[in-house]
N, C-alpha and C positions, 0 to 999 in steps of 0.2 A: 727871570734870568738867574737868580741866585740858586734856585733848585736845580736848574739845568747845569750850572757850574759844578755843583756838588756831585751830580751824577757823572759828569765827564771826568772829574778828578778821581772818583772812585774807580771808574773803568780804566783810566790810565794807570792808576796805582796797581790794580790787579795785573794789568799787562806787564808793567815793569817788574812786579814780583815774579811773574812766570818767566820772564826773560832772565832775571838775575839768578833764578834757581835752576836754569838749564832748559827751559821750554822755549826753544828758538821759534822764530816765525814759521808757521806750518808750510810745508812744501807739498804735502799730499793730504788727501781727505782723512785718512786714518790719524795722521798727526794732528790735524785740526780738531778732530773729535776728542783725542786724548787731551789736548790743551783745554778745550771747553770743559771737559769733565774735571780736570785739575782745578780750573778757576772756580767752578761751582763748588767743589769740595773745600777750597780755601775759604770761601764765603761762609759755608756751613760750619767750618772749624772755628772761625772767628766769632760766629754767633753762638758757640757752645753746643752745637748739634753734632756731637762727636760720632754717634752711630751713623748718621747720614753722611758725614764727612768721611768716615772710615770706608764705607762702601764706595764712595766716589773716588777716593785715592787708590783703592784697590783696582778699580776699573781703569783708572788712568795708568797705573803701573803695569797692568796687564797689557795695555796697548803700546806703552812706550818704554818700559823697563827703565824709567828715569829714577835715579837715586833720590831725587827731591820728593817724588811721590812716595817712595818707600820711607823716607824720613818722616813724612807726615803720617804715614800709617802707624809708625812707631809712636809718634806723639799722641795720636788718637787712642791707641791702646793704653798708654800710660794715663791719659786723662780719664779713661773708663775704669781705672783701677787694676788693669791687667799688666802689672809690672813685669812679670817674668816673660810673657809673650812680647811685650814692648822691648825688653832688653835684648831678646833674641833677634827681633827685627832690626833694632838699632845696630847690633853687631854686624848683621848682614849688610846694612846700609854703609857702614864704615868701609867694609871690604869692597863693596860695589863701587862706591864713590872713589876710593883710592885707585882702583883699576882704571876707571874711566878718566880720572884726573891726569893720567899719564899722557893721554892724547887730547883731552879737552880740559883746559885749565879752569874753566868755570865751575867744575865739580870739586875743586879743592876746598871751596867755601862750605859745600855740603859735607864733605869728609870731616872737616874740622868741627863743624857744628854737631854732627852725629857723635864724634868722639867725646866732645865736652859733655853732651847730655848722657852719654853712656856712663861716664865717670860718676855723674850724679845718681844714676840708677844703681850703681854697683852695691852700695850698702843696703839697698831695699829688697834685694832678691837673695835667694840661696842657690847654691850650685851643687849638683850631684854628678858624680862620676860612676857609671855603671859598667861593669865588665863581666864577661863569662870566664870561668876558670879554663875553659878550652873551647876551641871553635867547633860549633855544631851546625850542620846544614839545616836550613829552613827554620832557624831559631827566631824567636820574637821576644822583645823586651817591652814591657809597659810600665808606666808610672801612673798610679791611680787609674788604671784602665786605659790610658792614652798611650799610643805607640811611641816609643823612643826611636827617632830616625837613626838608621844604621851609621850615618856619618858622625853621630855623637856618641857611639859606643866607645867607652874608654876615654872620653873627653868631657870636660866640664859642660853641664847643661843647666841653664837657668830655670829654676822652678820657684813657685811661691813657697815661702817658709811655712812650716807646720809639720804635721804628721802625715807621712806618705807611705804608700805600699808599692814596692817594686817587685815585679814578677817576670820570670823568664820561662818560656815554654818552647817545645819543639815536638814534631811527630815522633812517636815511639820513645819519648822521654817523659819522666815524671816532672811536673812543674816545680820550680823553685821560687820561693817567695820570702821577702823580708820587709818588715815594717820599721821605719825609723822616724825620729823627730829631728828636725833641722831648723836652725834659727837663721834669720836674715843676716847676710854677710858671711855666713859659714859655708864651707865646702866639705862634703862628705863623700866617701868612697864606699860603694857596695859591690861585693863580689858574689856572683851567683854560680852555683854548680848544678849542672843538669846530669841526672843519672838515668840510665836506660831503664825503661819499664819492661822488665822481664818477668814472665810468670814464675811463681815459686810456691812454696808451701803456704804462704799467706794468702794466695789467691784461691784456696780451696773454697768451693761454694757450699760445702756442708753436705753435698749429696752422696759422698762416699763414706765408707766405714773407716773410722780412725783406728789405724793399726798400731797399737801400743805393744810393749814387750810381752805382756801376759797374753794379749790377744793373738800376737804372732805365734807364740809358743802353742797356744790352744789350737790354732789352725794346723800346725805341724802335727800335734798329737792326734787330731781328728783324722788327718790324712793317713797316719799310721794305722788308725783304727779301721778306716775303710780298706786299707791294704790287708788287714787281718780278716775282714769279712770276705774279701776276694779270695784269700787263701782258703777260708772255710768252704767257699763255693767250689773251688777247684778240688780240694781234698774230698769233699762230700761226693762230687761227681765221680772221682776216681774210685772211691769205695763202692758206689752204686754199680759202677762198671764191673768191678771184681765179682760182686755178688751175682750180677747177671751172667757172667761167664760160668760160675759154679752151677747156676740154675740150668743153663743150657747143657752143660756137661752131664748133669745128673738127670736130665729129662724132666725137669720141673718138679722133682721130688727130692726128698732128703737122700743124699748119697749114702750107699751102704758100705763103701770102703773109704780108705784114707787118701785116695788119689788127689782130692781137692783141698786137703787140709792146708797146704801152703798158701793156696789162693784165698782160702777163707781167712787165714791169719792176716794176710796182707790187707784184705778188705776191712777187717776189724781195726787194724792199725790206722788205716786211712780214715776210718770213721772217727776214731779217737782224736786224731789230729784235727779233723774237721770240727769236732765239738769244742776242742780246746781253742782253736783259732776263732771260732764264733764267739766264745765267751770273752776272750781277750779283745777281739775287735770291737764288740759292743761296749766293753768297758772303756777302751781308748776313745771311741767316738763320743760317748757320754761325757767323759772327763774333758775332752777337747772342746765340746760344745759349751760346757760350763765355763771354761777358761775364756772362751770367746765372748760370752755374755758378760762376764765380770771384768773383762779387760778393756772396756771402753773408757772414755773420759767421764769426769764427774758430772758434767753438764749434759751428757748425751743420754736421752731417755732410752730405756730398754723396752722395746715393744714386744708384745706377745707374738708368737709365731715367727720370731726372728730366725730360729733354727729349727728345722724339722728333720727327723731321723726315722727311717723305716727299714727294718731288716727282718729276715726270717728264713727258715729252711724251705726248700722246694724239693720236688722230686728229682733226685740225683744231684743235689747241691743246695744252693741258697741264694738269697739276694740281699743287697744292702743299698740304701740311698741316703745321702747326706745333702741337705740343702741349707745354705747359709744366705740369708737375705741381706745384701749390702745397701 
């Protein structure tokens, strides 16, 4: 009989605890299930089985949204050494119980108990206020890799004291990161600034040619040289045309009179111009090529066959080709 009495007393005690903490007599099957989970979790909590109790209280809260189940979730977290998470859960319990107590007075006791335990936890946690310097679409903030809920942006958020890393990120923006140390009982503010990730000079992959002042001037000189070679080709072609006219007029032999002297003089002048522009053009191209080679950065290797030049006379003119490998 004595053992039976102990069992009955324990069962009655658990039922009284459930009733006093807001679990009324079940009216539906889901409420009955929530009550059973809660009672089993209470027994596990009293036995020091906090992980098991935590799981049970979470199931009970999911089914009933009872502030009492949430209160015990916070207690389990604190017992497991997870003070910051326990603090956040206890804060939510105070708010939930306060709202429910307006229509159900039995939750006033839960509200007061959660508020008292929250005050005890206060000096054991640190608080962090994280804010972005400006609003950015699709931004995300993490604390040591864990997402910071948007409802806590710009508001105190309980964390474990120590060294933490805060990071903000968003599509098309460069990530912003700060690492700080924070002690228990302290509150720190971290402001993060996101800057757009725009391609610029720093994004050069090294595949192009570095255009410095000397190299740029060299390219300009080389282009002038190519122009001189083109002028040589044009003048040479014109001179050849004049000589052809003289040959046709004289029947393919040397003229015996002075009738073609003016044409011959024009042809000689054009040939002289062609020869001069050829020399000048070749000189400019060679000088420009040298400036291009020497105008790179100090750490840029100069490869052989970087610049190739070919030029020469042809029948009735000439040709020139400049090739710069970038």
